[in-house]
N, C-alpha and C positions, 0 to 999 in steps of 0.2 A: 781479542777486539770485538765489540760489537757490531751491529747493522748498521748503528747509524753511522760508526768510525769508519766502516768499510763503505759506508754511502760517500762521506765525506773525502776518503781517500779518491774515492772514482770521481765525485764533483773536480777538484783537486787535477787529476788524471786531466779530464775535460778540457780544462783552462790552460792547456800548455802552449795555445798561442792566441791572436787577435781573434781568429776565425771562430775556433773553441770558444774563445768567452760570451762572444756575439752569441752565436748558435746557445748557447748554455742560457742564456739570460734570457732570451727569447721564448724558450720551452719553458722555462720555470715561471715566468713570467705571465706568461699566456695561460698555464696551467692551474697558477693560483687565481688569477682574474677571470677565468670561468668560472670559478667555482662561488668566487665571491658576489658576481652579478646575475648567477642563477640563484643563488640562496637569496641575495634581493628583490628579485622578481618574484619570489615565493610570495615572499611574506607580504608582496605587494608595498615595498617601498617603490618605484618606479614600475612602470612596463609600457616601454612604446615599440613603435616598429624601427628606429634606428638604434636604439638597443638591443634589441632582438638581432637585428644586421649584425653587429658590436661583437654579440654574445656567442650567435653563433657561426657564424659566417669569418670574420677578421678577426678573433682568438685562436680559433682552431687553424684557420691558414700560417698563422703568425707558431701555433706552436710547431706546424707539421714543417714549415723551412727553418728553424731551430731545429731540429732533428736532423735533416736532410744536412745541414750547415756541418754537422757533427762526423761524417763520414772523410769530408775535403778537411777536414782542422787536422786529423790524424792523414792523411795523405801526404799534407804540407809537410807536418811533424818529420814524417819518415823522409819525404825527398831532402829537407833542409839537414837532416841528423845522421840519415841511413840507418837507423837503428828501428827495430821492430816497436811495436806495443808496448811488449812484457820487458821491454829493455828500458822504453822512456819510463813507465811503472819504477822500476825499480831505482833509476835515477832519481827518482823524486822524493824518495824514503831510504829508509837510512835498512843497511842490511838487515839487522835485530825484527825492524816490523814487519817486513814481508821477504820471504826469503822462498826460492827456485820454486819448489812445486806449491808453495801458502798461493801464489801470485794468481793462481785460477780458482784456488779455496776460495780465497779474499772475493775474486771480482767478479765471477761468473753468476753465484746469486745474486750479484748486486744488478747486473744486466740482465739477468732473466727476469728478476719482479718488476725493474721500472722497465722492460717490453713487453711486458704482461700488463702492466698500470698503462703506457702508452697506447696498447691496442687497444685495452678497453674506454680509454678516453676517447680516441678517435671514432669509435666504433659509437658511443655516448651521444658525442658531438656531431657527429655525424646524422644521428638516429633524432638528433632535437632542430637538428636544422631542416632534416626532411620535414617534419610534423608541425615547425614552424612555419615553412613556406605552405604548407596545407591552409593555414590560417586564411579567411576571408580578409583580416584586417592589413597582413601582409600584401595581398595580391590588390590590395585596394591603394593603398598608400605609403606601397614601399616603392613606385615609379607616381610620384604625387603629382605632376605634371598631366602625366599618357591615362594614368586609370584614375586620377582626382574626379573624372565628371564621372565617370562610372559609379565609381564608388557611393558617389552622394546618390544617385536616383537607386542602387541597387539598396542602402540601408534604409531607403522610404517603402523598397516595394512590398509587395506581397508575399516576397519567397528572401526576405531579409536576414532569416533564420536558418536558408540553405548556404550549408560552406558552398564556395566559387567551385570547389575540385569537384562534386556531386553533377555537378553539369559538362565543366570543361577537361576534368581528365578522368580517364576509363578505369577499370579494373582490370588489377593485373603487372605484372612488371612490366609486359612490353608496353601498355599506355604509359602507366608511370614513366620508363626511361623517353617515350619519345615525349612527354609535356615536359620533363627537365632540359633535356635536348633543345625544344621550342620554346623554352625558356632562357637558358644561356644563349640564342640566337636575340630573342626580347630584350635581355640587359646588354646586349652588345649595341643594338639598337637607338638603346633610348641612349645609351654613355658618345656613341657618335651622330643621333639627334637623325637613324636614319627611317625611323614609323614615319608611318602616314597619317596626314590630318585632315579631317578625321578620320579615326578607325575603321576602315571598309566593313561593311555588311552587304551580302550573309555571311556568317560565318561557315565556308563549305568542310572542315574538318569538325566541328563539333558532331558530341557523339548522338546516335541515335537516338530520338524522342522514347523507343521501348525502354532505353536502360536511363534515362533521364528522369521527362517526366512520368514513364508509366510506371515508375518506384511508389509511386503515390496516385497518380490518377489514370482511369485503366480504362480500356475501351468499355469491359463487360460492365462498369458499375454506373446505375442507372439514376442520372440526373433529373430527370423529367423536365419540366416549364419551369422557369424563374423569369417574375415580374419585376420587371426592373424601371424606376422613377426616374426621370432626369430633369436636372431644373435648371435651367435656362433665364438670365436676364436679358430683357434686350437693349441697345442704348439708347434708349431714350432720358430723359430727364428724372424721371420714375423710378427708372432700372424695373421696368416692370417684371416681373416673375413672369413666366411661361412654361406646362409642362409639358413633355413627350413620355410617354408609357408605353412600355412593349411587352409584349410574354414571350421571351424568348423560349422557341421549340428547339430545350436543347436534345434531349433524345423523349420527345412528349407524346409521341402519338403511337407508335408500338413499339416503345422501350427501344430495345437495340437496333440500331441498325436503320433511325429514324432522325428526324430532325439535322441541327447543324451538325450532330458527330455522326451523322451517313458518312460521311465523307473515311472517318476511321475504322468503321465496324469490320467485325471479321469480315464479314464474307463481303465485304467492297475492298476495290481498292481503285486510286485515282491516279495518274502520273501526266506528266507533262515536263514540256520542253518549253525556254523563257530564254528571252535574246540574254545573250552573256551569262544566262545563269544567275541573274540576279533576281528570280522568284517574282519580277514585275508586271512584261509583257509576254504574254503567253500567245508561242506561237502554236503549239496545237495542245487538248487536254484527252487523255484519253481514260474510259469510265469501263471497268469491267460487270459483262454482262452474266446475265445466269449462269450460259452455254460456257462459260468459261474465256471465251475471246472478249475484245476489246473495242468498243467503237470511240472512232475520234471524229473529234472537234477541232477544225482549223483554223485559224483565225486568217479572214477573209483579205485583212488588211496587210498580211505577211507573208505574202506568196511566194516571197523571195528566200531562193533554199541558203544563201548564204548565212542567214539568219539561224539555221539549225543547229542546237547544241548536239554532240557526240553521245552523252550520257544524261538519257530523260533522269526524271527525279520522281519518286513514289511517293506521293504527298500526307504528309505526319501533321502532329503536333502543331511544332513552329512554322506551317506556311501560315498558318491565322493566327496564332499565339507567336509570333517575334519578339514581341516587345515582353515578354511576361514579366521578364526582372527589370531589365536595365530599361525603365519606361519614361520616356520621354515627353511632355504634354502638349498637347495644343493650347495656344494662346489664352483662347476663346473658353477652353473649359476647364483648365485650369482656375481662370477668374471664376466662373462660375462658381465649382466646386468649393475657393475659399469665400464667398458670399454667402452662397445655402450653408456655409459651416459657419457664418456669423465673423471668420475673418476679416473681412472687407464689408464696412458698414452700407447697407444697401440703402441710406435714409442720404447718402450722401448723394446731392444731386448729378446726374451724369457719372458717376464713377465708371462704371463699366465701359463707357465709350472712352474716357481719359485716361483710365488705368490699360487698357488696349493698345493705345496711341504709344502708352509710353514705352511699354514691354516689346513693340514690335518693332521699334525705331533702331540703328541699326549706330552700334555705338564701339567706340576704337577699343578699348577693353571692357572688364567687368566693374573696375572702380569707378569707373568713368558713367557704365551702365545703369549704376547702384545710384550715385549720386543725381545724374537724369534724371532719373523715374521721379527722386523726390525733389527736385527742382522745378520739374512741369508739375505734378499736381499739385505742387505749394502757391507756387503762383497761379495758376487757374481759379483757384479756391480764392485767391486773394484778391484776383483783379473781378473776376469774374462774382463773387457772394461774397464784397468785404463787410457788409456789417454783420455777418454771421459768424459765430466761434461752432466750431466745430471741434469736439473735445476727441474725437471718435477717427481724425483725420491721421494722426501719426502712428495711430495701430493700423490700420488701413492701406498706409504706405508701405509701414515696414512686411504685409504679407502680400501686395504686390511685388517687392525688392525679393521675398523671399522667392517667389515663381519665377523672377528672371535669374536669380542667382542657382537656382536648379536646375533650370535647363538650359540657359546662355553659356557659352564656355570661348571664350573668341581665341583663348590661346589655343584649342583645339580644333578651331576652327568650328565651332558645332553653336549651330542659330536654328530655329524654328524649323522643323520637318528635316533636319537634316538627319534622322533615325525616323523615316516615318513607319505608323502600327499601321498593319494589316488588320488588324481584330476588326469588324464592320464594315463602315464604308462611310463615305463622304456625304453629308447630310441639306449639302445645299440644294435650294430648287432655282426656279426659274431664272432669273438673271444672272444671281450669281453661283451656277451650276459651270458658267462659265467665266463672269467679271470675278474671280478671286486671286487675293493676293496671294494666295499659297495653294491654289490652283495646280500648280505643274510640278508642286513638290509632295502633298499629298498623296496617300498609297489608294487607290480605287481597292483596296481592301477585298472582300466579295465579288465585286463586279471586276477582277481581274479573268475570272473565267465564266463569272453568271453575267454575259454583256451578248448581243446581237453579233457579235463580228465571230464568238466561234459559233461554227455550223458544221452538220455531220454531211454527210453523202448529199444526205435527203432535201439538205438546207435548213434543219431543222434547228434553233438553238440553244445552247443550255440556259434552261427559263431564269428572270431575272424578276419574277413574280416577287412583289412586297412580303408577302405572308407567308412564301413558302419556309422562312426561317423566323416569324416572328409575326405576332399579332398586333397591331399597332391600334390602343385604346387613347393616346391623346398625340398629338402630331403640333408642338407649339402652342398650345391649348392654355387656357384661365383655369384646369381643372384637370386635376389628372387620368381623372376615367370619364373624362368629355363626351367619348362615344359611346360609352354607355349609358349615359344620362341623359342623350337628348334623345327625343322621343318623333320629332320633325326636322327635318332639314328644308327651310324654304328657298334657298337657292340651288342650282346646277352646281356651283362648284364647289359645295358641299355632300354632293353622293357620295364623294369616296369615304363620308363619316360614317354615313349609313352602312356600306361594303363591307369597311372595316367591323364595326359591333356586328352585323351578323355573321362576319366571320369568325371572330372571335367566342359569340356563344353556341356555334357551330362544334367547334374545336375543343371547346373545352366546357 
């Protein structure tokens, strides 16, 4: 009798009762289905998150479940008949087919080969599942309601080609095991709606920046200065364009250890304690001195020791670049960028003002918000400019809706400034430094530490001088290099322009 005949006899043995039949059918069907789906995926017939879940999770589980049922089937058979596996086998075949010692000769090779196949299948499926779970698409789309917003902003970020696991999972077996245990809890939380809305930040167990950011960016790399031109549009009828031009001193003056990146230079160390470890309101900040000691700057507005946090944090990249990948925009800045790129027609009267009003309105859900934006803008131009036919209006409305769709997610309670960005700082001046509808939600950014409330023992505060981190070549001006072009300023108010020009020319 050949191997195939022995295999058929073994299958008949497994069909000894209803438990054995179910186990055999589950294992066999799962085994065949896995290779069919994997083959179709490889040739590109279909590939989606849910197909991957079925292929790498559901099918292997059914396969193992089928194998687990077989010992129970044999146990049930022995309990009911009082016969051993050998006798059961002999009872199903004629004596001439299988006799005495031939039982083991015929069955053991089949069992051995099937065991090897089962082990290889489980190992292969497990390895495929691990690889699949490491794909960014799985992280972002498997739990769509929870991670949908993060996936959406990640997909259009500067790090959209960096896999999620490169930042969220460390290297080595321990990091992998911890991540999978945490993932199991997240699956339970998703199943029973136990997760936070919105997802809380900062993430305190995120890998150190030296192991994530430092793989591509490192303190020794010299960036020099970076000239940044920012286009803004006013809320007037003409959507008047104005420029703010900054020469960022990344590490410009003396190379490593100067400029903005001074904070993470090799010979420097800044550590701090913040209220509730949220990295927003600083209780104190310490700066390492040349002799190795630390100078402390204490917040005079927080002298109550109950604010003290037990574990101070050493400043690294993500203390400023906290939204380097999952970037949620400010409404005004998002509109300005869309207008500068031509996605929103700047020739539409009051488009900046009306678009802003439409997207900062609170809507019940996203669908209502998108339709509300369209209705508001269409009705405005129909009422205020009935004699004009703006062909660019539909496209501009779509661009405004896209901004809302990217940044607002009512299902996860994500609104404007739910996730403030610490990079930079607020730029409101005068009345709007206080009278700002988002004032209490926006991050102070640099001013979390660079403010006059943090003072040392001598009463000296950490500098908040504008030109410490950047030279200013234009600040809401009509020309992007306004302060370099002007030869004379007539009013006292414009004296700052002279100062900014001279500071830039002196340093660069």
